[in-house]
N, C-alpha and C positions, 0 to 999 in steps of 0.2 A: 504493500500500500504506500509506504514511504517512497519507494523507488518510483512508483507511478506519479506521486505528487511532484517529485523532483523533475521527471521527464516533462510533465505538463507545464511546470513552472519555467523550465528552460525554454519551451516553445513560446510561452507568453512573453518572456523577457526578450527573446530573440526577435519577436515581431515588433518590438519598440526599441530599436537600437539607440535612438537619441536619449530617451528616458533612462534606459539602462546605463548608458555611458556616463551621463551626468550623475546619476545616483551612486554608481560604483566609485567614480572619481571623488565625489564629495566625501563618501565614507573612507576612501583610501587616504585622503588628506588628514581626516580626523584621527583615524586609527594609526596611520603611519607616524604622525606627530607624537601621539601618546607612546607608541612603541619606541621611537628614537629617544625621547627624553627619559623614559623608564629604563631603557637599556643602559644609558649613561649613568643614571642615578643608581641603578643596581650595581653596576661595575664599581662605582666609586664609594658607595655607602652601604650596600646591603649584601653583596656577595660574600659568603663565608670564606674564611681563609682555607687554603687547601692543606689543612693539617688535621691531626686526629682530635676529635671532639673540640672543635673551635669554640663552642658555647661555654667551655670551662675557662677560657682565657680572659684575663683582666689586665689592665695597664694602670700604672700609678701616675697620677698627674699632680703637679704642684703649680700654684699660681699666686701672683701678687694681686691684691684687689684692683680690679679695673683692667688687668692684663689677661690675655688668653692663657689657658692652662698649657703647661709644657711637661713632657716626660723627660726630665733632666735630674739626675741624681749622682751622688759621688760613689766611689767604690766602697768607701767606709759604710755608707748607708745601705748599699747592696749587701755587703757581708753581714751587717747587723740584722737586716730584715730576714735574710736567708736562714740565719741561725735562731732567731727569736720567734718567728711566726709559726703557727701551728695549723692554720687553715688552708695552707697551700701545699700541694704535692711537690712544688718546686718553683724557684724564681730564676729567670734568666736575664742576662744583661747583654746589651749590645751597644756598639759605638760605630757610627757611620763616618767614613773618611773618604778622601779622594787620594788615589794612589797612582804613581807612575809605574807602569808595568811594561816589561819587555821580555822576550824569550827567543828561542831558536826559531827563526822564520817569522817572528812576530815583531812588527815595528813598534817602537815605543809609543804608548798612548796613555791617556788618563782614564782610569776606571773608578767607579764608585763601588765601594765595598763596605763590609761590616767586620768589625772585630767582635767576636762573641765568646761568651763563657763556654766551657767545655760541654755543659749539659744542654746547650741551645737546641740542637737538632733532636737530641734524645727526648727532651721534654715536649717538643712539638709533635713527636711521633712520626717524623719524616723518614722515608726509605730512599736510599740513593738510586738515581737512574743508572749509575755506574760506580764501581769502587765502593768507598765508604765515606761517611760524613765525619765531621769533627766529634770527638768523644772526650769525656772528662780527663782521660789520661794524657790528651794532647796539651793540656795546660802545663804539664811538667816535662813534656818531651823535649829532647835536645835538638831534634831536627825540626825546623820550621815547616809547617804543612799548610795547605790551602785547599779550599773547595771552590769550584767554579760553577756558574749557572749553566743550565741546559742551553740557553741561547748563545752564551759565550763559547761553549764546547762546540756547538754547531757552526758558528761563524768563524772561529779561529782554528779549530782542530778538525773540521769536517767530519764530526762525529767519530773520531778515531777511538776505537774500542780499547786501544792501549794507552789511553791518556794518563791513567794512574802511573805515577812514577816520573812523569815528565816534569820539567822544572820551569819556573818563572822567576824573574827578578823583580821584586816589588820594592821600589824606592831603595835600590842597592842591596836589598836583603834577599838572597836566594831562598825560594820556598819550593817544596815538592807538592805537586797536585796529587791528592789522594782520592778524589771522587767528584761526582757531578750531582747537583741537586735535581729533584724531580722537575719535569718540564713545566708544570703549572706553578712552581714556587719561585718567586723572585724577591722575597722579603716579606716583612710583616706590615709594610706601609703601602696601602693601595695606591696605584698610579705611579709608584716609584720602582725603578729597575736597578737592582744590585746584581753585580756579576762576580763578586769575589767575597769569600768569607775566610777569615783568619782567626786562629786562637788569640786571645787577648795578650798573652806573652809576646807573640810575634809583633803586635802593634807597639808594644813597649820597646822592642828592638828597633823598629823602624823609626819611631818618634818617642823617645823617652819622655815621660811626663804627660803624654797625651791623655792618659786615663786617670790622672790624678786630680783633675779639676772637680769643682763642686757640682757641675752639671754635665759631666762627660759621658754618663751612661743612661741608656733607656732601659727601664725595668718592665718586664712582663711576667706574670705569674699564672699558674694553673690551679684552680680551685680543687680541693679534694672532693671526691664524690660525696654528695649529700650536703656540702657546705654551700650556704646561700651567699649572695652578694652582700646582704646586710650584715651577716656574720663577719665577712672579710673586712668590711668597712669599720665595724666596731673594733676589731683587733688592731687594724692599722692605725686607727685614731689613737690608740694607746702607744704605738711604736713610733709614730711620726715625730714626737718631740725630740727624738734623737737628731733628726735632720734639722729641726729648727735651731737647736743648740749649736750644731755643727756650723750652720751658715751664719749664725749671729756671731760666733767666736771668730770665724774667718774674716768677716767683713767689718767687725766692730760696729755693727749697725743695728740698734734695737728695733728698727722698723721691720727687719727681717722676721720678727715674731708674728707679723701680720700675714705671713704666707699661709695659704690654704692648701689642704691635701684632699685628694679624692681617689677612689678606686672605681674605675669605669670598665664596662664590658669591652672586650677587644676581639670578639669572635669574628668581626668583619674587618679587622685591621686596626692599626694604631692611627691616632690623629696625625694628619700630615698637612703641610701648607696647601696642597691641591684640594684635599677634602675640606679643610676649614674655609677655603676661599669660595668653593662652589656648592657646598651643601645647601645653604639657604637659597641662593639663586635657583638651583635646580628644583627645589620644592615649590618655589613661586612659579617656575615655568610649568610644573606639573599642573598647578591650578589653572594656568592660562590654557594649556592644551586640553584640559578637561572641559572647559567652556567651549573650545573649538569643536570638540566631539559632540557636545550637546547641540551646538548650532547645526552641525552636519546632520544629526539625528532628526531635529525638527524640520530641517530642509527636506530630507527624504520622506519624512512622515507626511508633510504637506503635499509633496509630489504624488505619493501613493494614494493619499486621500482624494486628490483631484482626479487621479487616474481611476480610482475606484468608482467615482461617479459615472465615468464613461462605461463601466463594466456592470452597471445595474441590470441591464437586460440579460447579460450573460449569466449573472448570479440568479436572476429570477427564473430563467429557463432551467438552470441546473436544479434549483429547488423544486420546480414543477415536475421535473423528471425523477424526483425522489432523493436528491442529495440532501443529507442532513445538515443542520446549521453547524454542528461540530466539524463536519467534513469540510465545509467551506472555510471555517476558522483555521483548520489545519493547513489547508491549501494556501491561504493568504499568508499565514505565518511562515510556511515553507518558502514561499517566494521572497519574503522579507529576509529570512536567514540566508537564502542563496545570494541575495544582494550583499548582505553583511560579510559572508565568507569571501565573496569575490573582492569586495573592498578591502577586507583584511589581508588577503593574499597580495594584492597590489600594494597595500600599506606596508607590509613587511619588506617588499622590494624597495619602496621609497625610503623606508626607515633605515635600511642598510646604508644607503648613501648619505642620508641625513645625519645618522649617528656618526659616521666617519667624519663628516664636515664639522660636527660639534666637537669631536675629539681633537681635531686639528686646531680649532679655536681655543679649546680649553687648555691644551698643553703648550700653547705658544707663549705663555706668560713667563714672568721672572719668578724663579723659585730658588730657595736655599736648599742645597744638597743635590742629590742626583737628579738628572733630567727626568721630567715626568713621562710616564709611558702607560697607556691603557690599551688592553686587548679586549675589544668588544666581540664576544662570541655571540653575535646576534642570533644566528640561525640555530646552532646546536644547543644553546643555553635553554634548558627546559623551563627555568623560571620566567624568562622573557617570553618564551612561546606560550606558556600557560597564561601569562598576563594578557598577551595578544588574543588568545582564544577566548578568554573571559570577556575581553572588550568586545570581540565580534559577537559573542552570544548575547551579551547585554544590549548592544546596539541593535541587533536584529529584533529582539523582543521589544525594545523601546519604540523604535519607529514603526514596528509592525503592528503594535497594539491597536492604534487608531483605525487603520484600514481593516484590521481583522475584526474589530468590534463592529465596524460598519457593515461587515458581511451579514450580521444578524438583522440589520435594520430594514432592508427593503421587503415589503410584502409582495409576493410574486404577482398577484393580480394587478395591483396598482402600478408596479414597475413595468409590466407588459403593456398596460394601457397608456403609460407615458412615453411609449416609443415615439422618438422623434421630437419630444417636447424638451424644453430647455430649462425647466425649473429645477431648483435645488431646495432641499429642506433647510429650515432655519438652523437646525443643529449643525449640519455640515458646513453651512456658510459661516456660522459663528466660530466653529472649531477651527476651520481653515484660517480665519483671520487671527484667531488666538495663537496659532503656530507662528505666524509671521510676527505678531507682537512679541512672542517669546524669543524669536531670532533677533529682533532688534534689541530687546532688553539684554540678551546675552552678549551681543556684539559690542555694546558700549564699553564693557569692562576691558576686553582685549585692546580696543582702540585707545582707550584712556591709558592703559598700562603701557602701550607702545609709546604714547606721547610722553609719559613720565620717564621711561627709561631712555628714550632718545634725548629728551631735554637734559637728563642727568649726565649722559655721555657728552653732550655738547658743552655743558658747564665744565666738566673735567678736562676736555680738550682745550679749553680756553682759559684755564686757571693759571694764575701767576705762581709758578713753582720756585721762583728765586734764581732761576738760571735759564739760559736759552735752550730751546728744544732742538732747533734746526742747525744744520751745518756743523755738526760735531761728530767726528769719527772716533770710535772707541776700539782699542786693540789691547787684548789681555795676553800677557806673556806668562809662561810657566818656567821660571828660572830655578828649578829645584836643584840643579847640579852646580850652580855657580856660587862662589863665595860672596858675602855681602859687600866687602870692600871692592872687589872687582866689578860688581854690579854698579856700585855708586859712580865710579868713574865712567863706565860704559854707558850708563843711562844719561849722564850729562852730555856726552858726545852724541848719543843717539838723538836727544832732544834738539841739539843744534842741527844735526843732519836732517831731521824731519822738517824743521822750519825752513830749510832750503828748498823743499819740494815746491814747485810752482803751484799756487792755489792754497797753500797752507799759510794761515795768518799768524797762528801761534800754536805752541805745543806744550803739554805739561803731563804730569803723572798724578794719579789719584788712587786711593784705596780706602774704603770700598767705592766711593763715588756716588753721584746722585741716583737715587732710586735703585740701588743695587745692594743695600744693606744698611742697617742702622748705625754701624760703626761699633767701636769697642766701648761698652758701658763701663764707666769708672766713677768712683766717688772722689771728690776733690775737696781740698781746703784752699780757700781764696784769701789772700792777704787783705786784712781790714774788714772781713765779713765773718761774724759769728753766727753760724747756722744752727738752729735747733735740730735735735736728732729726728723729730717727727717730720721736719720739713725737708730732710735730705732726699735728693733724687739723683739718679744717674746723670752724668754728663757724657756725651758720646764723642769719642775721639776718632778723627780721620787723619790720614797721612797724605799730604799733597806736596807738590813741587812748586817752585817759582812759576809765576804766570798762570796759576790755577784759576784765580778769580777772573783774570782777564779772558782766559780761554772759555770758561763756562758762562761768562757774562754776569756773575754774581758781583754786586757792587762792593767795593771796599770803602766802608763808611768813615774810617779813621785809621791813622797810623800808616804802616808800610806793608808791602808784600814780603814773602820770603825771598832770600837770596841764596845763590849757590855758595857764597863764602860764609854762610851760617855754619857750614860743616866744620866741625872741630872747635866751635865756639860754644859759649853757654847756651843752653836750650832756650828756644823762643817758641811762641804760640800765637795764633790768631783765634779770637773767639767770635761767635756770631752775636747778633744784636740781642737775641733772647737771653743769652747768658750774661751779656754786659748789663742789660737792664735789671736782671734779677739780682746780680751780686753788687752792682755799683750804682744803680739808679741813674741819676743825671750826672754823676761824677765821671771823670775821665779815667778809663781803665788802663790807658797806655802807660807802661812802666811798672804796673803792678805784677805780682807774682801769684802763680797758681801751682799747687802741688797735688799730685795724685796720691791717694792713700796707698801706703806700702812702698812709696818711692821717695827717697830722701831728697832728690834733686828737684828744685823748683823750675818752672818755666816762666820766662818774662813775656808778658803780653805786649806784642808789638803792633797789633792791628785789630780792627773790628770789622767784620763783614756783615752783609745782609743775611737774612734768614733764607734757608732753602730746604726743600723736601728731600729726604734721603731714604727713608724706609718705605713709607706709604704716601701716596699722592694726597691723601686726606689728613695727614698728620698735622697736629698743631706744631708751632715752632718749638722744637726741642732745644735744650741747651747743648751747644756743640762747640768743640774745640778742635782746631786744625793744628797739626804738627808738621814740621818740615821733614819730608821723607829722606832728605839727604843728611839729616842728623840721625836717622835710623835706617841705614841701608837695608834694602830688601823688604821694607814694610809695605810698599805699594808697587804694583806691577801692571796697572792699566794705564795706557797712554791715551790721552785725549787730544785731538787735533781740531782746532777751529779752522774751517775752510771757507773759501769764497765760492766754491762750486759744490756739486753733489758729492758728499763725503765718500761714498762707496767707490767713486771713480778714482780716488786717490789711494785706495787700499793696496793695489798692486805695487805702487811706488813705495808706500810705507813698508810693506813686507820686504821689498828689496833692500831698503835701508836697514831694516832689522837684521836681515841675513848677513849683510856685509859686516856689521859690528858685533853681532851676537849669533855666531854660526850654529851654536848648539842649544839655543833657547827657542823652543817652539812657540808659535802664536796659537793660542788655544781658542780664541774667540774674537770675531770681528763683527761689530754692529755699529749702529748710529745711536746717538742720544735720543733721537725721535722714536726709534724702535724700542729703546729701553723704557721710555716713558709709556709708550703704547702697551708694552708687555705688562705693566702694572695695573692696567685697567681692562684686562682681558675679560674678567667677569662682567664688568659693566658693558663692554662691547658685545659680549655674548647675549646679555639680557636685551640690549637695544636691538640687535640684529634679529634674534629669534622672536621677540615680542612684536617687532615690526612686521616680520613675515606672517606670524600667526594673526596679528590684528588685521592685516590686509586680506588674509584668507577668510577670516570671519566676515569681513565686509563683503567680499565676493560671494560667499555662501548666502549671506543675507540678501544681496542683490538678486541672486538666482531665485531665492524663495519668494521675494516680493514680485519679481517679474513673472515667475511661474503661476502664482496665485492670481495676479491681475490678468494675465493673458488667458488663463482658464475662465476667470470670471467674465471677461469680455466676451469670450466665445459662448458661455452659457446665457449671457444677457443680450445676445444679438437681437432677438425679437423685441425685447424691451427698449433697447437703444433705437431700433428702427421706428418703434411707435413714438418715442420721444421726438425723434427728428421729423417724423411725419406731422407731428403736432406743433412744429415750429422751433424745436431746439437746434441751435447752431453747432458747428464743429467745435467751436471754443467752449460751448456749454458742456459738451460731452467730454472734452479733454479735461476741463476743470473738475467734472464729476469724478473721473477716474483718479486724477491727482489728489482730489480731496479725500477719497478713500485711502489712498496711500499715505497722505499726511496724517490722517486720523490714526491709522495703524502705527505709523512711526512715532507719532506723539505719545500714544499710550505706551508703546514700547520704551521710549526714552524716559517717561515718567516712572516706569517700573525698573528700568535699567540703571538710572543714575544712583539710587540708593545702593544698588549692588556694586556699582563702580566705586562709590565712596568707601564702602566696606572693603572692597578689593585693594584700594589704595592704602588703607590703614593696615591691611594684612601684609602688603608688600613692605611697608615701612617697619612693621613689627618683625618681619623676617630679615630685613636688610636695614639696620638702623642708620647706616651711612647714606641712605637714599634721601636726597633732598626732594620732598614731594609735598610741600606745604601750599603751593600755588593752586588755585582753582582752574588755571589755564588748561591743564591736561583733560579735565572733565569736560570743559567747554569745547575743546578741540575734538575729543572723542564723540561728543553728541553731535557737533556740527558735521563731522565726517560721515557718521552713520546717516544723518538726515539727508546729506547730499547724495549718498549712495542710494537711499530709498527713492529720492526724486528721480535720479537718473534711471533707476530700474523701472520706475513707473511710467516714464515718458514714452517708451516704445508701445506698451499696451494702450496708453492714452491716445497716441497718434493713430494706432490701428482702429480704435473705437471711433475716432473722429472721421475716419474714411469710410465707415459703413454706409452703404446705400440703403435708404429706407425701403425701396421696392424689394431688394434682395433680402433684407431682414424680414419683411413681412412674408415673403415666400418661404423663408426658413421656418416661420411659424406654421 
């Protein structure tokens, strides 16, 4: 019976290719958008880690009030928790680093890897793809060992089955490869790709002291069977004071006692910059695409309802021949589900490319640590497929209910008598208009959201950042094998060589540089300023070369710039305006001294610069101090060139200059300051782009719905219009009548949709606190856009109605 319904439904849909194509495409856009966003959200936020019993994993987070939580602990805290806790079956520690790696037949390159405790893989329950993984006994082994990722094994060793025993040189330390991780495992941080794992003692050999810092380790624990998260939090609340005391003693800062500690589930991965940046935007986008799917459903429901009116005679004949009402209901729902499945299949196809585009946008930003990487297993991932199938089933039922219920309505005798008549029931006419009103109401939200996000992006793109965005080339070097003194002399010569390149106006060195990192946080003591302990805040240090402020376009408000002859002389510093105002008020800071905590040598303040953004584009003006990199050789390695032409056109000449003076120092990154700024607003660009696309799609679907209903209404009212025109109505009267109906539906829809849009704006602001959305302009723009679309969609049916000839209309009767 079901097969018979499907065959008949296929014949019916095939006889109306225009209707079928529009319906399937509408559903494909709605289902595809939801599938693409969900696949990205699932990959980043919801996919369980490929480890044993991921639901038992938790991570430890520590935060200062007002700052985001971080998983950063000392080795002492790790050892203390490991020995004192009773609710965990084990605690593992890891430290991510960047390594210079080379080997036989492998050119030197930079890899991101992790130094891990010996029980790391054992506690996660991972099995090697080849060889073995790091074990507890490797913590005390004399021979340094390493484990590589499956992707590194494939790309660099061509899946050589004999990789175990081969050697790599990691930052001048030879290590022996002992195994390969499973293909699906690339670390505990979603969206981040690690290719190398070392025991922590090997990290100490490579970089002594790297694991001795207060925040050098990330801690992850596995709950014992039967232990709840609440029990773990209760025990760790008792143990955390050890870390508080440790940090308070180390920094001599009582404010450290305000640190907060939490134990959070880690079954889907640890918190990462990629996840933190896109979690809330993706949730907001899911709300937008859900509205888009509802618009598509109401659109198709209206089309099916209008089409159902033309099938009244068919239904009446089938009932007269003995078909039951339930049989008709099943047939109509079968046709609806066939449209939904077809739209879902096309939607998955569109989602595959849409999700890939979203990943490219998402991973194009600036992140601390390893480069982001996301593998979207759209088609084989059962969770995404189940979500898509659920959406298809739901949409098929949603837009099929109205026409299916309509199958009960006609009485066979009355329907057969009305053959050739053009009347419609009041219920059908009212319900059809209600669907259009719903489409308009739902469309206001996405259109307003698009206006909000586009306006926000425009504001960010035109914000004064305290430095010039354009015509600045950035080139980062990796001088790992060069001595600091040799670098200092070579860097000065290199700056002079770079400035001789035609088109280069000035050159300097910086680290970390604008919007590439907050700088080194330090507590300071300033001459003549007694600071209360509760008012102490970090000052962020950056290392720059002479001409830095000239090259970046940051104004020097007082004093002088750094000079090359500062090298070998007493230390000097330049502070920004925010730091000068906080510590000195209206007084002149030039000639005063500032001392870092734990450093006996003071710095003389020789200049004051304007404020500039360094970590986030929305940050307030942080207190910042600049140090001369030539007084600290090797402290900065990013060259900035202010150019009079397109910066990237000078990159080859700059590379050549670097190769001539620093033959063994590789250039690891080439970009422009414009691209670096753009990389910090990727989330905002994603929201603006996607919401703009979805807002436009919503408007298009609404236009299709309004056009379809009015065109159908005009056809059904042909005789009425003919009578009106025969009695003296003009073409303008008929046009105004149709447009008036459209305006009435659009007006009611806007009245219903504006409160929804206001709520949606508040929801967006609650999910994204940095979003500037206080202006009513987006709501007005969204309402005006939808109203314009409604009028444009109504114009064609209105013109068609105005061209109806009275004689032909009366013959139609």
